[in-house]
N, C-alpha and C positions, 0 to 999 in steps of 0.2 A: 959687283963692287961699285959701278957707277950708281945703281939703285939705292945702295946703302948711304951712300955719300948724299944723294939727293934727299932721301928721307930724313937723314941727319941734320943736313943743312936746312930742311924745311922747318923743324921743330926750332932749331936754333934761331933762324931767321924770323918766325912768327914771335918767338920770344923778345928778340932785340927790337922787332917793330914795336911790340907792345911797351917795352921799357922806354923806348924813344918817344912815344906818344904819351907817356904817363905825364899828367899835369904836374907842373911845379907848384905845390901848395904848402903852406904852414899849417892847414888844417887837418893834416893826417897825424894819427897816432899809430903806434905799433904795439901789439899785444904779444909780448914775447912767450906767452904760455900757450899760444895757439899755433898749431902748424896747419897750413892748407894743403890738401892732398887733391891734385887734379889728374885725372886719368885720361889720356889720349891714345887713340889707335891710328890705324893707317888713314881713316877718313879724319881730316883735319878742318873741314870747312867751317866748323863752329869754335874751333880754338881760339882764333884771334879775338873774337867778340867776348869769349869767357874770360881770357887773360886781361883784356882791356877792362872789362868791368871789375875784375878782380882788383887790379891795381889801383882803380879809381876810389876805392873804400875809404871812408872816414878813419876806419880803424883797420889797419893791415895786420896780417899774421906775422909773427916774427920769423917764420921759415916757410917757404912754398916749395912743395915737392911736386914735380910733374912726373907721373909715372908713364913712361913710354911703353905701351903694351906690345909695340912692334920689337921691342928688344934690341934696339940699334943705337939709341942716342944716349950719351952719358957725358954730363958737362955741369959745371957749377959756376955761379956768379952771385953778385949781390948788388945792393944799392943803399943808399942812406936816405933816411927822412928826419927833417928838422921840425919837431912838433913845436907848436906856440899855443899857449892857452889863452883863454880870454881875460884872465887877471894879469894885473900889471907884473911885468918881468922885473925880477931882482938881480937875474944873472943870465948870461947867455946860454940858451936851451942846448942841450947835449943832443948830438945826432944819433939817431937809432938805426941799427943796421937790419936789413931784410935779406936773409939768405934765400937764394933760388937754387934748386938743384933738380936736375933733369936725370933721372935714373931709369935704367933699361928693366923691364919686367917681362920675363919669358914665361910662356904656357899658363896665363891667367885665364880661368874658365869664366870669371865673373868681375864685376866691379869690385866687390867685396875682397874677392881674392888678390886682385890687383892692388888694392890698398894695403892689404897686409904684407904683401911682398915688398911694395915700396917703402913701407915703415921699417921693416927688417933691414932693408938695404940702405937706409938713411942714417941709421944710428943717431936718432934724434936725441938732443940734449936732455938731461933729467928734468930740467926746469919745465919742459914742455908737458902740459897735462891735458890738453884738448887738441882734437883733430876736427877740422872744418872739411868736410867731404864734398867734392865737386866732380861731376862729370865734364868732359870737354864741351858737351852740348848743354849745360846748365850754368847759366851766367846769373850774377846778382842783378836783379831788376832795377836797384837803385844804389846809392852810394852808402846807405846805412844799414845793409843786410847783416854783416857781422856785427856792427854795433848794437843792432836790436837783439841778436842772440846773445851776446855777451851781457848785455842788460838783463835780459831774461834769466840766464844763469845766476846772476848776482841775487835777483829777486826770488828765485825758486831754487835754493841750494840743494834741495832734494830730487831735482830732476836729474836722471841718468842720461837722457838723449833729448835733445833739443831739435825739432824739425822746422822747416820753413814752409811758407805758403807756395804751392806750385802753380805757376802761370804758364802760358803758351809763350812762344818765342818773342812774340811782340810785347809780352807783358800785360795784356788786357784782359784775357779771358782765363778762367779758372780751370785746373786740371783736379787738384784735390788741396783740402786744408786738413790734413791728418786723415785717419781712418779708424773705424770701429769694428769691434770683433762681431762675427755673425755666422753661426752654423759652419764652423771649420773653414771660414774664409774671413775677408774683411769688405766692409762697405764704407765708401768714403762719404755718403749722403750728399754728395756735390754732383750737380749735373756737369759732366765734362763739356767744357765750352761755353758755359754760361759767363756772362760779364761779371767782372770783379766790382762789386758795389759795397766791399767790406761787410757783406752780410754774414760771413761766417767768422769774423775777428774776434768773437768772444769766446772761441774754443780755447781749451787749454790742454787738459789731460785727454789724451787719445790712446787708441791701442797701437796704432803704428804711423810712422810718417815715412816719407820719401827719404832716401839716402842722399839725394841731391840737395846739397846745401844744408846737410845736418851737421849739428855741433855735437860731438860725442867725447867723453874722457876716456883716456887710454886705460884707465883703472877700470872703467865698466867693460870695456871690451874684453880685458883680461878676465874679469870675473865671471862673464857669461860665456867664455870660450871662443870669443871673436866672432867674425862673420863667416858663415859657412858657405863656401862657394858651390856646393853641390845643388843648392836651391836655384842657381843662376841668377842673373841680374834681375830677373822678373820678380822674385819672392824672397830673395835672400835678406832684404831688409825687413819684411814681414815677420820672417822667421827670427831675426836679432831682436825686434821689438817684442815678440811674443815671449822670447825668454827673459827679457828684460822685466816685462810686466809680471810673468809668473815667477820671478826671482825677488819680487818685491820692490822693484824700481818703479820710476815714473817715466813716461814718455809724453813730452810736452810739445805742442806745436805752437810757434811763435808767429801769429798772423802778420805782424807788421814786418817780419824778415820775408821779403819776396824774392822767390827765383824763378827766372824765365827758363823754362825746360823744353827743349825741342823734342825729347824722346825719339831719338833718331832710330834707335833699334826697335823700340816698341811700334812705331809708325811706318817701319819697312823701309826707310831711306838709308839703312845701314844693314850690311848683312851680318850673320852671326860672327863671322871672322873679322869684323871690323872694317871692311871695304865700303866705300862710297856706293850709294845706288841712286840713279835718276829719280828725283822727286816726283816726276810725272808718271812713273812706272814702278811703284814701291813693290817690294817683296812681301809676300804674306807669311807673317811669323807665328801663325796660329798654333803649329805644332810645339813650338817652344813654350809660348804662353799656357797652353793647355798642360803640357807636362810639368811645368814648374808648379802651377796651383794644384795639379794632382799630388805632387811630392809633399806640398804643404798640407793637403788634407789628410794623407796617410799618417804622416808624422803628428797630426794633431789628436790622434785617437790611440788608444792603447793597442799594443801589438797583437794581444789576443783576438781582437776584432778584425784584423786585416783579412783572414780568409774569407769570412762573411762578406765584408765590404767589397773583396774583389769579385766574388761570385755575382753580387748584386750589380757591380759595375758591368758585367758582361751583358746583362739585361738592359741597363741604363744606357750603355753606348750605343745600342741599336735605336732606342727611342731618341736619344740626343742626336744621333746621325740623321734620322728622318726629319727631326725638327729642322737641323741645319739645312737639309735639302729643301724643305719647304721655304725656307729662308733665302733660298738661291745661294747657298755657300757650301758648294760641293767640296772643296778642299777642306774646310773646317769639318764636314761630315766625315770625310776620310780621317781626319786627325781623332775625332771622337772614337772611332771603331779602333783605332790604334793605341788608344790610352791603356786599356787593361793589359796589353802585352807589354807596352813600355814600363808599366808598374812592376811587372815581374823581372824586367831586365834592371831595374835600378833598386831591387831589394836589399841588396848589401848597404848601400848609401842610406836607405831609409832606416835600417836598424840603428846604424850609427847616429843619425840625425835625432831619431826619437829618444835614443838613450840620453843625448845632451838635453833636450827639452824636459825629459821626466826628471832629470837630476836636478835642474833648476826648481822644477814644481816641488819637489821633495824637501828641497832646502829652505824654501820661504813658506810653504804650506798656506799659500794665498787661496782663500775660498772663492766660490763662484759669485757671493754676493758681493765681495770686496771689488770684482772685476765688472759688476754691473754698470757702473758709471761710464765704463768704455766699451759697452756691448750694445749693439743696436738692436732694438725690438721689432716687432712685426709691422706696428703702426708706422714707425719710421721708415721702414724698408718700402712699405706701401706707398707713403707719400712721395719718397724719393723716385721711385718707379713712375709714378704719375707725372711727375715735374721732368723726368727723362724723356717720356713720351711726348710731353707737350713741347719741348724745346726741339725734338726731332721734327715734330709736325711743323713747328715754325720755320726751321731751317729748310724744309723740303716745299716750302710754299713760295710761289713766285706771285706777288702782289700786281695785279692789273687793274687799270681804270676800267670803268664799265663799259667805255666805247671799244676798248681792246677786246674785252672779254666778249661783247656782243658780236664783234666782227669774227672772233674765233668761232663762236656758236654758228653763226651764219654759214662760215666756211665749211664746218663740219656737216652741217645739214646738207648743203649743196653737194659736197663731195659724196657723202653716202646716198644721197638721193639719185646721183648718176650710177652709183655702183649698183644700187639696188635694180634701177631701170635696165641697165646693162645685163645683169643677170637674169631678169625676168624675159628680156628679148631673146636670149641665148636658149633659155629653156622652151620659151615658146616655138622658136624655129625647129627644134628637134622634136617636141611634141606634135606639131603640125606634119612635119615629115615622116613621123613614125606613130600616127594617132592610131592605126588598127593594132599595132604592136602594144601601145600603152594600154588600150582597152583589154587586149589578151592578157597582160601581165595582172590587171585588176581581176580578171577573171580566174587568176590561180595558175597561169602557163607559166612556161619556161622559155627564156630568150634563147635563140639558137641562130646560127648561120653556116655557110660553107666552111668557115674558119672556127666557128665556135659552137661547142657542144652544149647540149641542154642539160640540166641537172635535175635529178629527183632525189638527192641524198638528203639524210638527215643531218641535224648539227653535229651529232655523235660521230658520224661517219666523216664528216668534213674534217673535226678535230683530229680524228684518227689519221687521215690521210695527210693533214698538215703536219703531223709531229712524228710521224713513223716513217722509217726508211723502208718503205714497202709499197709496191703499187698493186692493188687488187685486180685491175682490169687487164692485165697482160697475162694470158694463160689462165692459170688458177693462182697467180700472184708471183711477183718477182721482187727481188732485193733492188731498190733503186732510190736515189735521194729524193725526198719530197719536193714538189715544187713550191718554192717560197711564197709565191703569189697567192696560195690557198690561205696564208695568215690574213692578207687583206680580205679575202673573200669571208673568212671566219668573222673577223670584225664587223663586217657589213652585215652578216647574218644576224649578229647580236642585235643590231639595230632594227631588223625586221622581225624580231621576236623569235628567231631560230629558222625561219623560212629560207632555205639556201636559194631556191629558184627566184624568190622575191628579192633577195640581195643583188642578184645579177641584173635585174631589171632596175633596181634603185640606183646602182652604179652607173648603168647606161644612161639614164636620163638625168641624174644628178650631175654627170660628168661635164655637161654644157654650161650650166651657171657657175659650176665650182671652178672649172678651168678658167674662164674668163675673169672670175674674182681674184684668182690666184695671180694671174699675170697682172691684173690691175694692182694688186698689192707689190708686186715685183716693180712695176713701173715707177710706184710711189717712191721706191728707194732712189730713183735717178732724177724724177722730175715731180714737181707739184702741179702741173697743168692737168685740169680735170679732163679737157677734151683728148689731149694725147693719151692719158690713162685709159679712158673709156674705149677709144679707138684701137689702142693696141691690145686691150682685154678681148675685144671682139675679134680683132684679127687672129688672135692666138686661138680662139675657138673655132673661127672660120678655117684656119689651116688644119684642124682636126677633121673638120668636113672634107676638105679637099684631099687629104692623106688618105680617106677611105676608113677612118677609124670608126665611124658610126655605121658606114655602110656594110662592114664586116663585124660589127659588134666586137671590135678588137679591145677587150676591156683591160688588158694589161697596159696597152699603149695609152688608153684613156686615163688610167691611174698615173701614169707618168706626166701626162698633160695637166692633171689637177695638182700633183703634189711637187713636181720639178720646180715650177717658179715660186711656190711657196717655200721650199726648201732653200733656195738661194736668197729669197726676200729676207728670211730669217737669218741666213749667214751674214749678210751684209749688215743687218741691225746688231748681229752679236759682235762684230768688229767695229761698230760705230761710223760706218761708211753709208750714211744715209741722209736726205733732206727732211726737214721738218718746217713747218710754219710757226710752230709755237715758240715762245721765248725761252726754250729750253734747248741746250746744246745737245748734239747727238752724243750718245756715250755707249761704250762696249757694255754688253749684259750677258751674264751666263744663262740667264732664263731664254734668251733669244737663241742662244747656241744650243740649249738642250731641245727647243722647239724644232730647230733646224735638223738636228740629228734624228728627231722622231719622223719628220718629213721625209728624210733620205730612205727611210725603212721600206715604204711602200714603193718608192721609186725603184731601188735595187731589187726589191722582192718581185716586182713586176718584170724587170729586164735586168737579170744579173749582170749582163755584159757592162751596164753603165758603172759598175763598180770600179772597173779598170781605169776609165777616165777621170772619175770622181777624185780617186785617190792621187793621180798626177795632178789634177787641178788643185787640190788642198795643198800638195808640196809646193807648187809654184804660188799659191796665195801666200804661202809664208815668206817669200821674198818681199811682198808688197805690205804686208802688216805683220811684221816680226814679233810685235809686242803681244800677239794673241795666238802664240804657237800652240799652247794646250788646247785652247777651245777648237782650233782648227783639227788638230791631230785626233781629238777625240769625237768629232762629228761622225766619221764613218763607223765607229764602233757598234752601235746597235744595228746598223744595216748588215754589216759582216757578220754579226752573230746570228741574225735572223736567217741569213744564207749560209751559215756555217756547214750543214750537211753538204750542201751544192758545192761549196769551196773545197772542202776536206776531200769530197769524193773525186772532183775535178783534178786536184793536185796528187792524190794517192794514186789514181789510176790514169794519169796523164798519158803514159806510154800506151796505153790501150785506146787512147782517144776519147776519154771522157772529159777532156778540157772542153770538148764541143758544146756540152750542156750549158755552158755559160753564155752561148749565143742563141739559146732557144728560150721559148716561153710557152705559156700555155695554150696558145692558139695553134690549129692544127695547120702545118705548112702546105702551101699550095704553090704549083708551078708557076701559076699566072700571077702570084702575089710576091713569093719570095724568089722566084728564079733559080737558075742553076749557079753553082760557085764559078765566078769568073772574075777577071781583073777590070774594075770599073773606075771611071773617072768621075769626077763631081757632076758632070751633065749627065751621066748614065745613072749615078745615084739618084738625082733628081727625078728623072723618067721612070725609073723603077718604083720610087715611093709614092710619086703622085699618079702614076699610071698615064703619062702624057702620050707615050707612044708616037705615032706619026700623025696624031690629030693636029690641026692648026686652027680649031675654031676660036671665036672670040674669048671664050672662057679661058682656054689654054693659053693663049697669047696674053691675056691679062694676067694671068697667074705668074708667067714667067717674067713680065715686066714688073711686077710687085716684088718678086724675089730678088731681080737685079736692083731695083731702088733700095732694098732692105740693105744688099750687100754694099751699094755705093754710100749709103748713109753711115754704115758701119766703119767704112774707110774714112769718111769725113770725122767720126767720133775719135777715130785713133790718133787723130792730129789736133783734136780741140785742145787748147790750152787749160780749160777749165776742167776737164776730164780725163787727164793723161793716166792717173794711176787706175782708176775704175775701168776705162777703155780697154787698157791693156789687159786687165783681169778678164774681162768679158771675151776678149779675143782669144785668150787662152781657152776659154770654154768653147768658143765658135771652132777652133782649130782642132781642138780635141774630138769634138762631135763629127766633124768632117772625117778625121782620122779613123774613129771608130766605125763609121759606115762603110768606109771603104775595105777596112779589114774584115767587118762582118759578112760583106758581100762575097768574100773568097772562102768562108768556112762552111763546109757540109754539115748540117745538123740533123737530117733525116733522109731516108731513102726514098725513091720514087720509082714509078714503072720505067722511066726513061733515063734513070740516073740518080742523081742527088740534089736535094733542095739546100738552098744557101740560107745563111742567117739573115734576119730582117735588118734592113737598113734605117728602119724608123727610129730606133732609140737614139742612135748617134746624129740622125738628122734633127730629131727634136731638140737635142742637146745644142747643135749648131744654130738652129732657129732661134732658140731661147738666147744665145749669145748675141746673135745678130739684131734680134728686136730690143734687146737691152741696150745695145749701142745706139738704136735709133731713138730710144727715150732720152739717152745722154746728150743727143744733139739738140733735143728741146731744151736743154737747160733747166735751171731750177724754176723758171716761169713765175713763180709767186715769191716775192721777197718775205724774209721772216718778219713777223709783225713787230712793230715798235710803237711805243706809247706815243711818241712825238715824231713826226716825220716832216722833213723841211719840203715845203711846196716848191715846186718848179716845173718847168716844162720838159717834156720828154725829149731826150736827146736823140740823134739820128741813129745811134747804135741801138737804143731800146725800140725804135720803130722798126729797124730791120729785124730785130729779134722778134717782135710781134708778127711781122709779115712772114718771117720764116717758120714760125710754129703754125700759122694758117695754112702755109704751103704743106707742111709736114702732115697736118690734120687732113688735108685733102687727098694726099697720096695714102694715107692709112685708110681713110674711108673708101677709097677705090680698091684697096687691097681686100677690105671686108666684102665688098660687093662681088668682086671677081672670085675670090676663094670660096665664098658662099655658094655663088652660082655653079661653079665647077663642082663643089661638093654635093649640091642637089642632084646633078646629073649622076653621080655615083651612089644613087640611093640604095644599091646592093639587093642582097637577098635575106635581109634580116627578118625573121619570123617569130612567131610564139608557138610552141608545141603543147598541146593540151593532151595528146595521146601517150602511148607507151605500153607497157605490159598489162594485161588485164588484171582484175582485182585478185582473182584466184591465184595468179602467179604471185603477186605481191604478198598475198596472205602467207603463202610458203616461204617466201624469202624473209619476211618479217619475224616469223615464228623460229626459223633456223638461219641466222646470219651467214653460216658457214657453207650453205649451199648456193648454187648458181643455176641461171638460166642462160641457155645459148640462143641468141637471136640470130638467124640466118636470112640472107636476102640474096635471091638469086639474080644477079645482074644480067644474065644471060645463060644460054644452055651449056656454057662451059666455064663460067666465072660466078663465083659464090663469095660473099662478103659475110663477115660473122663478127659478133661482139659477145663479151662475156658480161652478163647482166647481174648486178647485185642490187640495183635500184630499178625504178620504172622506166628509165631512159638509159641509152648508152652515155655513162655519166662524165660530166665535165672533170670531176675530182680524180678520175682515173686517167686522165692525159697526163702523160709523164715526157717532158723534155729530155730528162736524163735517160729515159729508155730509148727514145728515138736516137739520141746520139750514139747510144751502144749499138744500135741496129746499123747506123750510118758507118759504125767503125767495124762492121762485120760480126757482131755478137747476136746469138739468136737464143731463144729459150725453147728447150725441147718440147714442153708441154703445150706451148703456143703454136709450135709446128705441128704437133700431133693433132690438136685441135682442127687446124686448117685442113689437114689431110682427111679427117672424120668428116669434116663439112663437104669436101670435095667428094667422097665416097657417097654420102647421102644425095648429093645433087646428081650423080650420075646413075644410081640405081638403088634398089632397096637393100639395105646392109644391116642385119641384126646385130653384127658383131660391133658395127660403129655405136650403136645405141648402147650396147653392153659396156663399151669403153667410156662413153660419155657418163654413164652411170658411176662407173669406178673412178672417173675423175672429180665426181662431186655434183653433177648435174641433175636437177630434179625435172627439167622441162625443156622443150625446144619451142621456140616462137618464130614462126615463118612469117616474114614482112611481106605485105602485098606488093605487087609490082613486078615487072620483068618476067622471069621464068618461075614465078612462085608456084603455078599450078603443078609443074612437073616436080618441084621440091617438096610441095605439100603431098603429092601422091606417094612419093617414095618414103616419106617419114610416116605417113599414116600406115602404109603397108608393112613396116616393121613390127616385129614382135615386141610387145611390152611398151607400145605407145598408145595413148588414148587421146583423141581429140576433145578438148574441154570447151573451148569457147572460140568463136570466130567474130571479128569485129571489122571495122573500116580499116584498121592498120594491120591486121594480120591474123593468124591462127596459132592458138597455144596448144601444144600437146604435151600431155603429162607422162612422163616416164614411170611406169608402174613399178618397175624394180626399184625406184628410188624412194618409195614410200616408207622405208624403213629409217629409223632416226639416226641409224649408223651412216647413212649417206653423207658425205660432206667432203669438201676440199681438204687437202692436207695443209694443216695450219701450224705445223710444228716450226717452221722456220719464220712465219709471221709472228707467232709468240714470243720466239726468242728475240726478234726485232723490238717488239713492244716492251719487253722486259729489259733491254740492254741497259747496263750502266752507263754507257756514253749517251744514249738518249735521255735519261733522266737527268744526267749532269748538265746537259745541253738545255733542257727545258727549264731547269731551276736557274741555271745562268741567265738565260734569255728573259725569264719572268724578273729576276732580280734587277738585271740592267735596265729594263724596259721601265720597271717600277721607279728606279733612282731618277731616270731621265724625265719621267712624267711629273715626279714631284718637284723637280727643278724648274719643268717647263710650265708648270700650273700657274696661271696668273694670280698675283696677289694685289693687284690694283697699281696705280702709277706711283712711282716714287715721289714724283714732284707733282703738286696740285697747283692749279691755277686758280686764284681767288681774286675777288675784286676787293 
């Protein structure tokens, strides 16, 4: 009740204020044959200016009807005007009355429908023959607007509808001066936003005009069937003008009549329901605009052509959507895809509207030649588009003096020179430390370590392993979720021409410069100091060395170190929270949002446990940047879809312990690296991650001091007044990483001879270190002021001097961190090596000719212990490492075939066993490869003594025995379940959805050049 009274008093008060402020003038006249109709909604921000301009007209309408679309206001008033002519007066002029009526209008779908309902409710006098239509956000730009329209009506008695020139709200720049028909739509041939220099004032007859400020006779409205609100406010005026023109009438634009039009709904500062929207955060009205113009196009052609037109629109919608994505307009792309289906939903209204249009065309029989004067041709459209591009280019250009431009160029050269030198230094450090491995990779070897398996797989095998819920290397194959990181390896293999082993080496050595550059980019979000950015980039690389990621060839974590900083850098650019030196203000961008989403994919694929804190981080980020909810919520979508099999499997079989696979990765868990599940504090997490132990040498002590300094600087950033919001956001990242490390250390992910192995604490710690080092960059401040053409000269203040000294001290601390972390990392050189061995050529020939056959590799560690591996490539392959299967075993699940193979291997180690050989053949094995070392002689003797075995080749790595009974082509592993997994509908659906989503994000993220150019 109180709200109703408030809104009613709002309209009444605005009208009373406008009447009170109306100037007392004898130069005003009243045209009793014209009634002005003003529509108003809940948003009344522009109504005072509109009413004030209306009441200042030289010629006033005899009746003013205010249609209140909220449906709550209803009252009536009037005022008098005493006109005085320029001629000598012979008698006292008679006062002329202007009636003002405020009428409630309920459930109006559009401006035209609100006008129609207001006219019906007003019961206008029969002497009123014309209506002057005004929106509440369209005000007369001068005092002679209606006067010019009335003059044009007297001069062109055949005109059915008179329109006004449309300007912006300030009345200086053009929106349109009428429009011309062109291919089932209209073209204004006016560049929206160009200055009004009266360059289009010669126009008269046009195809359509805007309803804002239009003067139309009531008889014309009745003859053409009125304004059809089904077209909505965006195209109902074009439909009305179309019916007038096809019915033989004339639509004339009066260029001297000027209307300042805010276009609140079109520009997104008003909702569809008429509510006000903050002008700094407009809503996207693309769906309504597209739908309105689609309705116009359908009703502009014969109904018999609609089926073909709809079928073509299905194909066109896809092309238009892709085009919108390339233009970085994802919402508009979604609207384009919805258009064909919205056309079906509005078919009944289209039939009725088309009937009305066809009726007018039949009555007048206007030919196409008669409409040629108000139809645009291709040449005019081409020229108009060129002018549109020219004006947009002019708007997006920031003019700079040569000095400023030279300064920016030198800053860019210096910035990128430091970055390139930093990347070269990081690569050189790794190349020197692992020079023998680099040479081995060039010779065609495969990288391996105690935690990392070599690979001899083909690109096809890798693609199958990444996309199929099946693991080939466990027994003769088990059903398990594929490791998401294999997608990263697959993309890297495409860069190496399909060589999977070379892709691993490429990722190992490229991780050093790329990780440094990634954090250099993230540091640039918070500070523009070149020194701080370079040292933080090098420190991030040095932390990778200190954590032993290079010593153990931990490629999943190296993937995280490369893409995690890049993902957060794009995230902050997406929401507009970044520093820049250019005279361009930071702005939010959907392109950066898409790039961030794609960067999070390899991060989550490498370490699925990171998805848990990232979702929490984005939800909390919503509190700090509420205007960009959609972008933040959509960022994890590609990453979650890439890990969909893992996530679904973890949730579906959570009671059986499958949720543990979220905390595993592609590395082989080791007790000295992962440790056993236990309750750790932060100090224990650091000791386990860095491997400090009880050592207290200078490198360990230096690393601990650096970590403490980073934590202290992060606390300082938390209270810095110039970085309150961003520092709290990065502290959320820091605390989330610490919590993840503590949780992961308590989760068992794989079995061990002495118990269970815990999840890695490295992913969470990397997230925490990223948050802490980001806060360190925040402490450095902007460091470089945004460039300005003119800067006042003056001496540096004490505060500026202290800031410079503080940045120098910060650079010294970061440099010390680089030295200590690198020195400690060099000590952890590890056991990374390159393998050039594997199965002999004869065995590989057998496997390549029959992919469903296997070779059993046996290694006798002692007289009582034998290890085995199921081989389908030249080495025990990386692509057959399954964190999902290790989690299953940790939860007490086993594969019968795998246990059977283990028993057969043990029987062959103990003595000669012909039945064991026969069982291996039945399982699909064509050979046995005995690895040199340990008790290999005993094992080789037993295998050679079995019936049906033949020693084929012996080399430095071992001896290969062919199983004679397996020479038949019928010998193969049972692939029935594997084929079912590969042909699963869910697999196909997942791959199609993953490809589609990634393609959409890539199109949006693909760079199109800078929106704003810097020109001298």
